[in-house]
C-alpha angles and dihedrals in degrees: 000000000000117000116229119235124224089254092057091052093049092048092049092048092051091048092052091047090052093050092048092051091051091050090051092050092050091062098043099076109056092167093061092044095047096034092209116181136173136197114274090212091056091049091048092053092050092048092049090054092049093047090051089059089050094056102274104106094160096049116136116197124199120189133175115279090258130015127203110233107238105176112218095008121113114249129188139208132183117268131200132171094038102104114254093346114110102171136048117206122199144159129229110238097202143356093269088071101256113155121224102239094211090056095061108108130166116215 
């Protein structure tokens, strides 16, 4: 039986650490893995309704054609008709594209 040198053990340990880090990274981005998207027009309509309840009845929201659903991350769309505010920020509540109402903020 061949005896392993210290170098072989270090190399094996580093290789295992690299593989484990790659496995961990693969599970950290569910959005990229699931590739969930939603219609920007649908999101814009929802945001306009929510902004109307927050005192911006004439708000017009324009979003990209499609939006990647990134649950918990802050997203933004263009806003007009809401005074000096030019952006609406919001957060997706779940992977079906629901928006957390409390997260909707005009700025």
